[in-house]
C-alpha positions as CSV (number, residue, x, y, z in Angstrom):
1,M,142.1,-100.4,76.3
2,P,145.3,-98.7,75.4
3,Y,145.8,-95.1,76.5
4,Q,144.9,-92.7,73.7
5,Y,147.0,-89.5,73.1
6,Q,144.6,-87.1,71.4
7,R,147.1,-85.3,69.2
8,T,150.6,-85.7,67.7
9,P,153.7,-83.8,69.0
10,F,153.8,-81.8,65.7
11,N,151.9,-78.9,64.2
12,T,152.0,-79.9,60.6
13,T,149.7,-80.5,57.6
14,Q,152.0,-83.3,56.4
15,P,151.3,-86.9,57.2
16,V,152.6,-88.0,60.6
17,R,154.0,-91.5,60.7
18,M,155.3,-94.1,63.1
19,Y,158.9,-94.9,62.1
20,Q,159.4,-97.7,64.6
21,G,156.9,-99.6,66.8
22,C,157.2,-100.6,70.4
23,H,160.9,-100.5,71.6
24,G,162.8,-99.4,74.5
25,G,165.7,-97.5,76.0
26,I,168.4,-98.6,78.4
27,F,167.9,-97.6,82.0
28,N,170.4,-98.8,84.6
29,N,171.6,-101.5,82.2
30,Q,168.2,-102.8,81.4
31,E,165.9,-102.2,78.5
32,I,162.5,-100.8,79.3
33,L,159.9,-101.1,76.5
34,S,157.8,-97.9,76.3
35,A,158.4,-96.0,73.1
36,R,157.5,-95.4,69.5
37,D,159.4,-93.2,67.1
38,I,157.3,-90.6,65.4
39,G,157.9,-88.1,62.7
40,F,156.3,-86.5,59.7
41,D,157.0,-86.0,56.0
42,G,159.5,-83.1,55.8
43,I,160.6,-83.3,59.4
44,Q,164.1,-82.0,60.0
45,Y,166.6,-80.8,62.6
46,G,165.0,-77.9,64.4
47,S,161.3,-78.9,63.8
48,Q,159.2,-77.9,66.7
49,V,157.7,-80.4,69.2
50,F,154.5,-79.8,71.2
51,A,152.9,-81.4,74.2
52,V,150.5,-84.3,73.4
53,E,148.8,-83.9,76.8
54,G,148.7,-81.5,79.7
55,G,150.8,-82.0,82.9
56,T,153.8,-80.8,84.8
57,V,157.4,-80.8,83.6
58,V,159.3,-83.0,86.0
59,F,162.6,-83.6,84.3
60,I,164.6,-81.7,81.7
61,E,167.9,-82.6,80.0
62,R,169.2,-79.8,77.7
63,N,173.0,-80.3,78.2
64,S,173.7,-83.6,76.5
65,N,177.2,-84.0,75.4
66,C,176.4,-86.9,73.0
67,F,175.3,-86.4,69.4
68,S,175.0,-88.6,66.3
69,K,177.2,-86.8,63.8
70,F,175.3,-84.3,61.8
71,I,175.3,-85.1,58.1
72,S,172.3,-83.0,57.0
73,S,169.1,-81.6,58.5
74,T,167.4,-84.9,57.7
75,Q,170.3,-87.4,58.3
76,F,172.5,-88.2,61.3
77,D,175.1,-90.9,61.7
78,P,174.4,-92.9,64.9
79,N,177.6,-95.0,64.4
80,N,179.7,-91.9,64.6
81,R,178.9,-90.1,67.9
82,V,180.5,-86.9,68.9
83,D,180.5,-84.4,71.7
84,K,179.5,-80.7,71.7
85,N,182.8,-79.8,70.1
86,N,182.4,-82.4,67.4
87,Q,185.1,-84.6,68.9
88,P,184.6,-88.4,69.0
89,N,182.5,-89.7,71.9
90,P,181.7,-93.3,70.8
91,D,180.4,-94.7,74.0
92,C,177.9,-91.9,74.9
93,G,174.2,-92.3,74.9
94,Q,172.5,-89.4,76.9
95,A,169.8,-87.6,74.9
96,N,168.2,-84.2,75.4
97,Q,164.7,-84.6,76.5
98,V,161.6,-83.4,78.3
99,I,159.6,-85.5,80.8
100,V,156.0,-84.5,81.6
101,R,153.9,-86.1,84.3
102,G,150.2,-86.2,83.4
103,A,147.2,-86.0,85.7
104,D,147.0,-89.8,85.8
105,G,150.6,-90.0,87.2
106,Y,152.1,-91.5,84.0
107,F,155.2,-89.9,82.6
108,T,155.5,-89.0,78.9
109,A,159.1,-88.6,77.6
110,Y,160.0,-86.6,74.5
111,V,163.5,-87.7,73.6
112,H,165.9,-86.3,71.0
113,V,164.3,-82.9,71.8
114,L,166.2,-79.8,72.8
115,P,163.9,-78.3,75.5
116,S,162.6,-74.8,75.1
117,M,164.3,-72.2,77.3
118,N,160.8,-71.2,78.5
119,L,160.5,-74.6,80.3
120,T,161.8,-75.4,83.8
121,V,161.1,-78.2,86.1
122,G,157.7,-77.4,87.6
123,S,156.4,-75.7,84.5
124,T,152.7,-76.5,83.7
125,V,152.0,-77.4,80.1
126,Q,148.8,-77.7,78.2
127,V,148.0,-79.8,75.1
128,G,149.9,-78.0,72.3
129,T,152.4,-76.2,74.5
130,L,155.8,-75.8,72.7
131,L,158.3,-78.1,74.4
132,G,161.3,-77.7,72.2
133,T,162.9,-78.7,68.9
134,I,164.2,-81.9,67.3
135,D,167.9,-82.4,67.6
136,N,170.5,-85.1,67.0
137,S,171.3,-85.9,70.6
138,A,172.2,-89.5,71.5
139,I,171.7,-92.4,69.1
140,T,169.6,-91.4,66.1
141,S,169.8,-91.8,62.4
142,G,167.4,-88.9,61.6
143,P,165.0,-86.4,63.0
144,H,162.1,-87.9,65.0
145,V,160.6,-87.9,68.5
146,H,161.2,-91.0,70.6
147,L,158.0,-90.8,72.6
148,A,157.8,-93.0,75.6
149,R,155.3,-93.7,78.4
150,F,156.2,-94.7,81.9
151,R,154.1,-96.0,84.8
152,P,153.5,-93.8,87.8
153,N,156.2,-93.5,90.5
154,P,154.8,-91.7,93.5
155,N,158.3,-91.6,95.0
156,F,159.8,-89.6,92.2
157,D,161.0,-86.2,93.4
158,P,161.7,-83.7,90.6
159,N,164.2,-82.0,92.9
160,N,166.1,-85.2,93.4
161,P,165.4,-87.1,90.2
162,L,168.1,-89.8,90.7
163,A,166.9,-91.0,94.1
164,S,163.9,-92.8,92.6
165,P,163.9,-92.2,88.9
166,Y,160.8,-91.6,86.9
167,W,161.3,-94.9,85.1
168,Q,161.7,-96.9,88.3
169,N,158.3,-98.7,87.8
170,G,158.8,-99.5,84.2
171,G,157.3,-98.4,80.9
172,T,154.4,-99.4,78.7
173,C,153.7,-99.5,75.0
174,N,150.0,-99.8,75.9
175,W,149.2,-96.5,74.2
176,T,148.0,-95.2,70.9
177,M,147.9,-91.7,69.2
178,F,145.4,-90.1,66.9
179,N,146.3,-89.1,63.4
180,V,149.5,-91.2,63.1
181,M,149.9,-93.5,60.2
182,G,150.9,-96.9,61.5
183,I,149.2,-96.6,64.8
184,D,145.7,-98.1,65.1
185,I,143.5,-96.2,67.5
186,T,140.9,-99.0,67.9
187,P,141.6,-102.7,67.7
188,K,139.6,-104.3,64.8
189,N,138.9,-107.9,65.8
190,G,139.6,-110.3,68.6
191,W,140.9,-110.2,72.2
192,V,143.0,-107.3,73.3
193,L,145.0,-107.2,76.6
194,D,145.2,-103.9,78.5
195,E,148.7,-104.6,79.8
196,D,148.5,-102.0,82.5
197,S,145.4,-103.4,84.2
198,G,145.7,-107.0,83.0
199,T,142.2,-106.9,81.7
200,W,141.1,-108.6,78.4
201,Y,138.6,-107.0,76.0
202,Y,137.0,-108.3,72.9
203,Y,136.5,-106.3,69.7
204,N,134.3,-107.0,66.6
205,N,134.8,-104.7,63.6
206,G,136.4,-102.1,65.9
207,I,133.5,-102.2,68.5
208,R,134.1,-103.4,72.0
209,Q,131.6,-106.2,72.9
210,T,129.7,-105.9,76.1
211,N,127.3,-108.0,78.3
212,Q,127.7,-111.3,76.5
213,F,129.6,-114.5,76.2
214,I,132.3,-114.5,73.6
215,S,133.0,-117.9,71.8
216,T,136.7,-118.7,71.4
217,N,138.0,-122.1,70.6
218,G,135.1,-124.0,72.1
219,T,134.8,-121.9,75.3
220,W,132.5,-119.0,76.0
221,Y,133.9,-116.1,78.0
222,F,131.7,-113.5,79.7
223,V,132.4,-109.8,79.2
224,N,130.7,-107.2,81.4
225,N,129.0,-103.9,80.6
226,I,132.3,-102.2,79.9
227,G,133.5,-105.1,77.9
228,A,136.0,-106.5,80.4
229,Y,136.4,-110.2,80.7
230,T,135.1,-111.2,84.1
231,G,136.6,-114.6,84.7
232,S,133.3,-116.3,84.1
233,Y,133.1,-118.9,81.3
234,Y,131.5,-122.1,80.2
235,Y,132.4,-125.1,78.0
236,F,131.2,-128.5,77.1
237,D,132.7,-131.2,79.4
238,N,133.2,-134.3,77.4
239,T,133.6,-136.5,80.5
240,R,130.4,-135.3,82.2
241,Q,128.6,-134.8,78.9
242,Y,127.1,-131.5,79.8
243,Y,128.0,-127.8,79.7
244,R,129.8,-126.4,82.8
245,L,129.8,-122.8,83.9
246,W,132.2,-121.2,86.2
247,W,130.5,-118.1,87.6
248,T,133.0,-115.7,89.2
249,P,130.5,-113.6,91.3
250,T,129.5,-116.7,93.3
251,Q,132.8,-118.7,92.9
252,R,130.7,-121.8,92.0
253,W,130.4,-124.3,89.2
254,Y,127.0,-124.8,87.5
255,R,125.7,-127.3,84.9
256,W,123.2,-126.8,82.1
257,N,120.2,-129.1,82.6
258,G,118.8,-128.3,79.2
259,S,116.8,-125.3,80.2
260,M,118.8,-123.4,82.9
261,W,122.0,-123.3,84.9
262,V,121.9,-125.2,88.2
263,L,124.5,-125.8,90.9
264,E,126.6,-128.9,90.4
């Protein structure tokens, strides 16, 4: 099941929307998929950004020298990048940002955000803590938060962040967020892969199915009491002309004799 952030990064009564679905950023010349772009109706340069979960601030960048040229409070030009002095800086890409490590070890990145001066590396934040304000750092066409999630890296040292970067073990788009138009909290129907654990779950009308065999394309797959596919399945073997069951707990094949499963 995707990780669920319980709130948006904004305090607003306006609709919050996903502007762009799963995409990535460039880290050490490789793209890591981990992010969604989020904003709200009326968002503008300087809008406040708040923590979507508690944790510890482990990385801050507030000295970017790369900005998409400011056109208005709601529009920037990513094809015309400049430095702090508004001089051309076409090859730049570093954004202002805040990185928070949650209790589960995952990192949440808030990108295109000028960090609050109240934050330092090591600061503890709660859900709803003010993190900073929207800016036009790096490559952006308009105000939004590029919110990304990265897998745990126990070797990351906030005091030596480049030795083993927070993004070293990759990112994940296996997350959702409440109250954001365009992001579904619960899958509606069918099989859903939890890409972090590699476990498959099956949903019917938004409800995870448990303790049963799920029929899919002529094969029945068994899900356990939390709805996780167990590896057990059965199907009709046209050569043998009977149903065969692979039962993972015993690592054995069984056949259906018309009334019960028996060992082959």
